[in-house]
C-alpha positions as CSV (number, residue, x, y, z in Angstrom):
1,M,125.4,112.1,101.3
2,N,124.8,111.3,97.6
3,T,123.4,107.8,98.0
4,K,119.6,107.9,98.3
5,L,118.0,105.6,100.8
6,S,114.4,104.3,101.0
7,I,113.0,102.8,104.1
8,I,110.1,100.7,103.1
9,I,107.5,99.6,105.7
10,P,104.8,97.2,104.6
11,T,101.7,97.6,106.8
12,Y,98.4,96.1,107.5
13,L,96.4,97.3,110.5
14,E,99.4,99.0,112.2
15,E,97.8,102.1,113.7
16,K,99.2,101.3,117.2
17,L,102.8,101.1,116.0
18,L,103.4,103.0,112.8
19,G,103.5,106.5,114.2
20,T,106.1,105.6,116.8
21,L,108.4,104.2,114.1
22,L,107.9,107.0,111.6
23,N,108.6,109.6,114.3
24,K,112.1,108.2,114.6
25,F,112.8,109.8,111.2
26,P,112.5,113.6,111.6
27,K,113.2,115.9,108.7
28,D,116.8,116.6,109.8
29,I,117.6,112.9,109.8
30,K,115.9,112.4,106.4
31,D,117.8,115.3,105.0
32,K,121.2,114.2,106.5
33,Y,120.9,110.7,105.0
34,N,119.0,111.5,101.8
35,L,116.2,109.3,103.0
36,E,112.6,108.8,102.0
37,L,110.0,106.9,104.0
38,I,107.7,104.6,102.0
39,V,104.7,103.0,103.6
40,S,103.2,100.2,101.5
41,D,99.8,99.2,102.8
42,G,97.9,95.9,102.2
43,G,94.4,97.1,102.8
44,S,94.2,98.5,106.3
45,T,90.8,99.5,107.6
46,D,92.0,101.3,110.7
47,S,93.9,104.6,110.9
48,T,97.1,103.2,109.5
49,L,96.7,105.1,106.2
50,D,96.0,108.4,108.0
51,I,99.2,108.0,110.0
52,A,101.2,107.0,106.9
53,N,99.9,110.0,105.0
54,Q,100.9,112.3,107.9
55,F,104.5,111.1,108.2
56,A,105.6,109.1,105.1
57,D,107.0,110.6,101.9
58,K,105.2,108.1,99.8
59,V,102.2,105.9,100.6
60,V,101.4,102.9,98.3
61,Q,98.2,100.9,98.5
62,S,97.8,97.5,97.1
63,S,95.1,97.1,94.5
64,A,92.1,95.0,95.2
65,T,93.3,92.4,92.6
66,Q,96.8,92.0,94.1
67,K,97.7,89.2,96.5
68,R,98.0,90.9,99.9
69,S,101.0,89.6,101.7
70,I,104.0,91.2,103.4
71,A,106.2,90.1,100.5
72,Q,103.8,91.9,98.0
73,G,103.9,95.0,100.3
74,R,107.7,95.0,100.2
75,N,107.6,94.6,96.4
76,N,105.1,97.4,96.0
77,G,107.2,99.7,98.2
78,A,110.3,98.8,96.2
79,D,108.5,99.6,93.0
80,A,107.7,103.1,94.3
81,S,111.3,103.8,95.2
82,S,113.9,105.5,93.1
83,S,116.6,105.1,95.7
84,D,120.0,103.4,95.5
85,V,119.5,101.5,98.7
86,L,116.3,99.8,99.9
87,I,115.9,99.2,103.7
88,F,112.9,97.1,104.8
89,L,111.5,97.5,108.3
90,N,108.3,96.2,109.8
91,A,106.1,98.5,111.8
92,D,107.1,96.8,115.0
93,C,110.9,97.4,114.4
94,M,112.1,100.2,116.7
95,P,115.8,100.9,116.2
96,E,117.0,102.3,119.5
97,N,119.5,104.7,117.9
98,I,118.4,105.6,114.4
99,E,121.6,107.6,113.6
100,F,123.8,104.6,114.5
101,F,121.6,102.4,112.4
102,L,121.8,104.7,109.4
103,E,125.6,105.3,109.9
104,F,126.2,101.6,109.9
105,I,124.3,101.2,106.6
106,T,125.9,104.1,104.8
107,K,129.5,103.2,105.7
């Protein structure tokens, strides 16, 4: 696939959910769909950033002077992407069949 995809996940205190979502995108899926995972964090103080750094391709943190909102998190993630297609998911989104989801988007 030539089209590059970015999945952007804005986070704030998502340690309980983030790993489950990011694990849905193993290396073979990321390679097959030319996909990068971007986590854009809004100032988490739990282990969200540790989890993001373990699984995501890019981790973006909002600056202390930025307004911290889910919209700003999405914008920061989009700014970090160089992809053709941006897909925004929340940490509590759990697509049941990730290949079906990505096939639908790339048709």
